[in-house]
C-alpha angles and dihedrals in degrees: 000000000000124000119250115266113263119220116251099011122165120009092350093061118118114233113256114243112229118188113249090237089067094050097048137000112252092200119090119249114273110255118218115231093206123035115242125232108242109171124082091223091061091051090051093049090052090048091056093050130063121335135186123189122214131177091256103040146338119262119209118187140174138178108236095204090209097125095245126122095217117123115207129193135195134189130206136174124180127216088264086080091064139255124343093276092055093045092050091048091051091049091048090053091048090049092054092047091051091046090054100043111025100065090064103033107029120105120233116261096021132126119215127193121190113203117198121232123222112257095356108068094056100040101036115102117261093236089053091052090051090052091047092055093045092052093043092053090050090053094045093050100040115119107266096188125218119326115258116250114247114262116253110254097203116112 
């Protein structure tokens, strides 16, 4: 069976008009307000530094000591959170919390990693997540004082 003949095929065909919005996006690229941590090594360094648990997530933070004023943030959710849809939703919520709180409370030259918690990050109220991050940052950045000297073990 042969297909029906289309009008104007070949060199007689009229060019199809495609709206410009389909060919290219007229909107400018969305600019991130806070750079994102991308390398695994940076996530591991943050994991070995300071941490503060909250009901909605775990905050890991470290001072990079590199002399820059850039604040970076990373987000991670394990498979314990759920399937890909649930993990992505948890990360979106954490991104919005970080976008709202970190510009005013983050310290220059620090890396922050927000780790989602199973069952809590997705269902906890957004205002509660904002309060969690605010309290966690206050705990992370409180003055810890000098480290105590190890006790002498001699009898």
